[in-house]
C-alpha positions as CSV (number, residue, x, y, z in Angstrom):
1,M,24.5,7.4,-34.3
2,K,21.0,8.8,-34.6
3,N,19.5,5.4,-33.7
4,L,21.7,5.2,-30.6
5,I,20.5,8.6,-29.4
6,L,16.8,7.7,-30.1
7,T,17.2,4.4,-28.3
8,A,18.8,6.1,-25.3
9,V,16.0,8.7,-25.2
10,A,13.3,6.0,-25.5
11,I,14.9,4.0,-22.6
12,A,15.0,7.2,-20.5
13,I,11.4,7.8,-21.1
14,V,10.4,4.3,-20.2
15,I,12.4,4.5,-17.0
16,A,10.8,7.9,-16.1
17,I,7.3,6.5,-16.8
18,G,8.0,3.4,-14.7
19,S,9.3,5.6,-11.8
20,A,6.3,7.8,-11.9
21,A,3.9,4.8,-11.9
22,K,5.5,2.9,-9.1
23,P,3.9,4.7,-6.1
24,Y,0.5,4.2,-7.6
25,W,1.3,0.5,-8.3
26,D,2.4,0.1,-4.6
27,K,-0.8,1.9,-3.4
28,Y,-2.9,-0.7,-5.2
29,W,-1.1,-3.6,-3.6
30,I,-1.0,-2.0,-0.2
31,Q,-4.8,-1.6,-0.4
32,K,-5.1,-5.3,-1.1
33,E,-3.0,-6.1,2.0
34,I,-5.2,-3.8,4.1
35,E,-8.3,-5.6,2.9
36,V,-6.8,-9.0,3.8
37,A,-5.9,-7.6,7.2
38,A,-9.5,-6.3,7.7
39,V,-10.9,-9.7,7.1
40,Y,-8.3,-11.2,9.5
41,G,-9.3,-8.5,12.1
42,T,-13.0,-9.7,12.1
43,K,-11.9,-12.8,13.9
44,N,-8.9,-11.5,15.9
45,T,-7.9,-8.7,18.3
46,L,-6.8,-5.2,17.3
47,D,-3.2,-5.8,18.4
48,S,-2.9,-9.0,16.5
49,T,-4.5,-7.4,13.4
50,K,-2.0,-4.6,13.5
51,A,0.9,-7.0,13.9
52,F,-0.4,-9.1,11.0
53,L,-0.7,-6.1,8.8
54,L,2.7,-4.7,9.7
55,G,4.2,-8.1,9.1
56,K,2.6,-8.4,5.6
57,L,3.7,-4.9,4.6
58,K,7.3,-5.4,5.8
59,E,7.4,-8.8,4.1
60,E,6.4,-7.2,0.8
61,G,8.9,-4.4,1.3
62,Y,6.5,-1.5,1.8
63,H,7.7,1.3,4.2
64,V,4.6,2.0,6.2
65,R,5.2,3.2,9.8
66,E,3.2,1.8,12.7
67,E,2.0,5.3,13.7
68,G,0.2,5.6,10.3
69,I,-2.0,2.5,10.9
70,F,-5.4,3.1,12.6
71,I,-7.7,0.1,13.3
72,E,-11.3,0.3,14.7
73,K,-13.6,-2.6,15.6
74,D,-17.2,-2.3,16.7
75,S,-19.4,-4.7,18.7
76,K,-20.6,-6.4,15.5
77,N,-17.0,-7.2,14.5
78,T,-16.9,-4.7,11.7
79,V,-13.3,-3.7,11.2
80,T,-12.1,-0.5,9.6
81,I,-8.4,0.0,8.9
82,T,-7.0,3.3,7.7
83,V,-3.4,3.6,6.6
84,R,-1.6,6.9,6.0
85,Y,1.8,6.9,4.4
86,S,4.0,8.9,2.1
87,D,5.8,7.9,-1.1
88,K,7.8,9.8,-3.7
89,I,8.3,9.9,-7.3
90,S,12.0,9.8,-8.1
91,I,13.5,9.9,-11.5
92,F,17.2,9.1,-11.9
93,G,17.7,9.7,-8.1
94,N,16.1,13.1,-8.1
95,E,12.8,13.5,-6.1
96,V,10.2,15.0,-8.3
97,Q,7.2,14.9,-6.1
98,K,6.2,13.7,-2.6
99,L,2.8,11.9,-2.4
100,N,0.6,11.4,0.7
101,F,-1.8,8.5,0.6
102,T,-4.7,7.5,2.8
103,L,-6.1,4.1,2.3
104,T,-9.2,2.6,4.0
105,A,-10.8,-0.8,4.1
106,T,-13.8,-2.0,6.0
107,E,-14.9,-5.6,6.4
108,K,-17.8,-7.2,8.3
109,E,-17.6,-10.6,10.0
110,I,-19.4,-13.2,8.0
111,K,-21.1,-15.9,9.9
112,A,-21.8,-18.9,7.7
113,Y,-24.7,-21.2,8.8
114,Y,-24.6,-24.7,7.4
């Protein structure tokens, strides 16, 4: 009986740690998607870059609203993308903490000469 209780407590702790780490795990992968979109944006328009990024984020299952995406492009084709979104830490269906993230990526157009 004691082993059963210890096993249940250990499983609950693992689930709680996994739930607490998930928003930060998602943040890492969203940052990678933003970097890819910034590279894409150096060769494309702002609207197509935003559509590309939204499509990638929805495809991966991230809930980032269009209003939270800001894209800037200068005359040298340097693209800066800033994404603001909220996530939460929920353990066993109870919201423990709401997190606000701001992610930024900047990429310059690379012109290769061969």
